[in-house]
C-alpha positions in Angstrom: -180.0 101.2 130.7 -177.7 102.1 133.6 -179.5 105.4 134.1 -182.9 103.8 134.4 -181.6 101.2 136.9 -179.9 103.9 139.0 -183.2 105.8 139.0 -185.1 102.8 140.0 -182.6 101.9 142.7 -182.9 105.4 144.2 -186.7 105.3 144.2 -187.0 101.9 145.7 -184.3 102.6 148.3 -186.0 105.7 149.5 -189.6 104.4 149.9 -191.3 104.8 146.5 -194.1 102.3 145.6 -193.4 99.6 143.0 -195.6 101.0 140.3 -193.7 104.4 140.4 -190.4 102.6 140.1 -191.4 100.6 137.1 -193.1 103.6 135.4 -190.0 105.8 135.9 -187.6 103.1 134.5 -189.9 102.5 131.5 -190.0 106.3 130.7 -186.1 106.5 130.7 -185.9 103.3 128.6 -188.2 104.8 126.0 -186.5 108.1 125.8 -183.0 106.7 125.4 -184.2 104.3 122.7 -184.2 101.0 124.7 -187.2 99.6 123.0 -186.9 96.0 124.4 -186.3 97.1 128.0 -188.2 95.1 130.6 -188.3 95.4 134.4 -189.4 93.2 137.3 -189.4 95.1 140.6 -189.8 93.6 144.1 -189.7 95.3 147.5 -185.9 94.8 147.7 -184.7 94.1 144.2 -184.7 95.1 140.6 -184.5 92.8 137.6 -183.8 94.6 134.3 -183.3 93.0 130.9 -183.0 94.2 127.3 -182.1 92.7 124.0 -183.6 91.8 120.6 -182.4 91.1 117.1 -181.7 94.8 116.7 -180.3 95.5 120.2 -177.5 93.9 122.2 -178.6 91.8 125.1 -178.2 93.1 128.6 -179.4 91.9 132.0 -178.8 93.2 135.5 -180.1 92.3 139.0 -179.7 94.6 141.9 -180.4 93.9 145.6 -181.7 97.0 147.3 -181.8 97.0 151.1 -184.5 99.0 152.8 -183.0 102.1 154.2 -186.0 104.2 155.3 -188.1 106.8 153.6 -186.6 109.9 152.0 -189.5 111.5 150.0 -187.3 114.5 148.9 -185.1 112.1 146.9 -188.2 110.4 145.5 -189.5 113.7 144.4 -186.1 114.7 142.9 -185.9 111.4 140.8 -189.5 111.9 139.6 -188.6 115.4 138.5 -185.5 114.2 136.8 -187.4 111.5 134.8 -189.7 114.2 133.4 -186.8 116.4 132.5 -185.2 113.5 130.7 -188.4 113.0 128.7 -188.2 116.7 127.7 -184.7 116.1 126.3 -182.7 118.1 128.9 -180.1 115.4 129.7 -177.9 113.0 127.9 -177.3 109.6 129.5 -174.0 110.8 131.1 -175.6 113.9 132.5 -178.5 112.0 133.8 -176.1 109.6 135.7 -174.3 112.7 137.1 -177.6 114.1 138.3 -178.7 110.8 139.8 -175.4 110.6 141.8 -176.1 114.2 143.0 -179.6 113.1 144.2 -178.1 110.1 145.9 -175.9 112.3 148.0 -178.7 114.8 148.9 -178.4 115.5 152.6 -181.3 114.4 154.7 -182.8 116.4 157.6 -180.4 117.2 160.5 -180.7 115.1 163.6 -181.9 118.1 165.6 -184.7 118.7 163.1 -185.7 115.1 163.1 -185.8 115.0 167.0 -187.9 118.3 167.1 -190.2 117.0 164.4 -190.8 113.8 166.4 -191.7 115.9 169.4 -194.1 118.1 167.5 -195.7 115.2 165.8 -196.2 113.4 169.1 -197.7 116.5 170.7 -200.0 117.1 167.7 -201.3 113.6 167.6 -201.8 113.6 171.4 -204.0 116.7 171.0 -205.9 115.3 168.0 -206.8 112.2 169.9 -208.3 114.2 172.7 -205.4 115.1 175.1 -205.1 118.4 176.9 -202.3 120.9 176.6 -200.5 119.3 179.4 -200.8 115.9 177.8 -199.4 117.3 174.6 -196.5 118.9 176.4 -195.7 115.5 178.0 -196.0 113.8 174.6 -193.7 116.3 173.1 -191.0 115.5 175.7 -191.5 111.8 175.2 -191.3 112.2 171.4 -188.1 114.1 171.6 -186.6 111.4 173.9 -187.8 108.7 171.7 -186.2 110.0 168.5 -183.0 110.8 170.3 -182.9 107.2 171.4 -183.6 106.0 167.8 -180.9 108.1 166.3 -178.1 107.6 168.9 -178.8 104.2 170.4 -181.4 102.0 168.7 -180.6 102.7 165.1 -176.9 102.1 165.2 -176.9 99.1 167.6 -180.2 97.2 167.5 -182.3 95.4 165.0 -185.6 96.8 163.9 -187.5 94.4 166.1 -185.5 95.2 169.3 -185.5 98.9 168.4 -189.3 99.1 168.1 -189.9 97.1 171.2 -187.5 99.1 173.3 -188.7 102.4 171.8 -192.3 101.5 172.7 -191.3 100.6 176.2 -189.2 103.9 176.6 -192.1 106.3 175.6 -194.5 104.3 177.8 -192.2 104.6 180.9 -191.6 108.3 180.3 -195.2 109.1 179.8 -196.2 107.1 182.9 -193.6 108.8 185.0 -194.8 112.2 183.9 -198.4 111.2 184.5 -197.5 110.2 188.0 -195.7 113.5 188.5 -198.8 115.4 187.4 -197.5 116.6 184.1 -200.4 115.1 182.2 -204.0 114.2 182.8 -204.7 111.3 180.3 -202.0 108.7 180.1 -203.6 106.8 177.2 -203.5 109.9 174.9 -200.0 110.7 176.0 -198.8 107.2 175.1 -200.7 107.0 171.8 -199.3 110.3 170.7 -195.8 109.5 171.7 -195.6 106.2 169.8 -196.7 107.8 166.5 -193.1 108.5 165.3 -192.6 104.7 165.4 -195.6 103.9 163.3 -194.7 102.9 159.6 -197.3 105.1 157.9 -195.7 105.4 154.5 -194.6 101.7 154.2 -198.1 100.6 155.2 -199.7 103.0 152.7 -197.3 101.8 150.0 -198.2 98.1 150.8 -201.8 98.9 150.2 -201.0 100.7 147.0 -198.9 97.9 145.7 -201.6 95.3 146.4 -204.2 97.5 144.7 -201.9 97.8 141.6 -201.5 94.0 141.5 -198.0 93.8 142.8 -199.0 91.2 145.4 -195.5 89.9 146.3 -194.1 93.3 147.0 -197.3 94.5 148.7 -197.5 91.4 150.9 -193.8 91.8 152.0 -194.2 95.5 152.8 -197.5 94.8 154.6 -195.9 92.0 156.7 -193.0 94.3 157.6 -195.5 97.0 158.7 -197.6 94.6 160.7 -194.5 93.4 162.4 -193.6 96.9 163.4 -197.1 97.4 164.8 -196.8 94.2 166.8 -193.4 95.1 168.2 -194.7 98.6 169.2 -197.7 96.9 171.1 -195.3 94.5 172.8 -193.0 97.5 173.9 -196.0 99.4 175.3 -197.1 96.4 177.2 -193.6 95.8 178.6 -193.4 99.5 179.6 -196.7 99.4 181.5 -195.5 96.1 183.2 -192.3 97.7 184.3 -194.0 100.9 185.7 -196.7 98.8 187.5 -194.1 96.6 189.0 -192.0 99.5 190.0 -194.8 101.5 191.5 -196.7 98.6 193.1 -199.6 98.9 190.7 -200.1 102.6 191.3 -200.5 103.5 187.5 -203.2 100.9 187.2 -205.1 102.2 190.2 -204.8 105.8 189.1 -206.3 104.9 185.6 
């Protein structure tokens, strides 16, 4: 029972959809002989019960705060659940393996920053930007994620972080556009804000709603839409600051 709950905790904490969490927990229940196991999973909590005339009663509720998306851990737990079904692990060994997965290191900050820059440049180019626009978007993406990791993440809430992040990339792209580093300001800004867009949570929200998990899907959808709204506000604030600072020069050049 504890192994199943730990596996569900790891999956939900690291961005897995609700159906995957429930299916994995039920697989582990069945293999370890918990025939009466039942789960109810929300976007930030797991309710697990077991008990019958033949089994002792057990119930546990866990609150699981959202901590981001780590698909390598999700993949590792999925693989572990299959190996458990194949009989490779005892409950104690499975618990040890789950603890090892929990401590799996994420990507280094340098790699995350470079990935943000590359993603920004790639999206800028896909949306129709030139090579110069993509280079400017790369620089803005690098600055954005450095800001997220070292300033926004540790000190600001999600709302303030996304608004300030959207403003930051807009101001950076506008300044580079004014200096001649790019040709199309709109493509530069669109590409640069892509690291902020909650693609996986939005997709998981649609998946949860399609699977009938309306409560969890609605919560995740609302969270994703709030982030979209905050990014839009941040971009608007950034343009307002630049137009005020340049006397409307950016608006005239567009």
